[in-house]
C-alpha positions as CSV (number, residue, x, y, z in Angstrom):
1,M,-13.2,5.0,2.0
2,A,-9.7,5.9,2.2
3,Q,-9.6,3.2,5.1
4,F,-10.9,0.5,2.8
5,D,-8.5,1.6,0.0
6,S,-5.6,1.3,2.4
7,G,-6.6,-2.3,3.3
8,V,-6.8,-3.1,-0.2
9,L,-3.5,-1.8,-0.8
10,L,-1.9,-3.3,2.3
11,Q,-3.1,-6.7,1.0
12,S,-1.6,-6.3,-2.4
13,T,1.6,-4.9,-0.9
14,L,1.7,-8.0,1.5
15,T,1.1,-10.4,-1.8
16,L,3.8,-8.8,-3.8
17,T,6.3,-8.7,-0.9
18,K,5.6,-12.5,-0.5
19,E,7.3,-12.7,-4.1
20,G,10.2,-11.3,-2.6
21,R,10.1,-7.7,-4.1
22,L,11.2,-4.8,-2.2
23,K,9.9,-2.0,-4.7
24,P,6.1,-2.8,-3.3
25,K,7.2,-1.9,0.0
26,I,8.2,1.6,-1.1
27,R,4.9,1.6,-3.3
28,F,2.9,1.2,0.1
29,Q,4.5,4.0,1.8
30,T,3.9,6.2,-1.0
31,T,0.3,5.5,-1.4
32,S,0.0,5.7,2.3
33,F,1.2,9.1,2.2
34,Q,-1.0,10.0,-0.7
35,T,-4.1,8.6,1.1
36,R,-3.4,10.7,4.0
37,I,-3.4,13.8,1.8
38,R,-6.6,12.5,0.2
39,Q,-8.4,12.3,3.7
């Protein structure tokens, strides 16, 4: 399940990054770290 969530988060991050925002990139890193702990 964690892998699936990561994929969804990555997609969302890419979409947000497309808009030209830097915050989503940092958000993805934080979420990735959280997902790792969850596993």
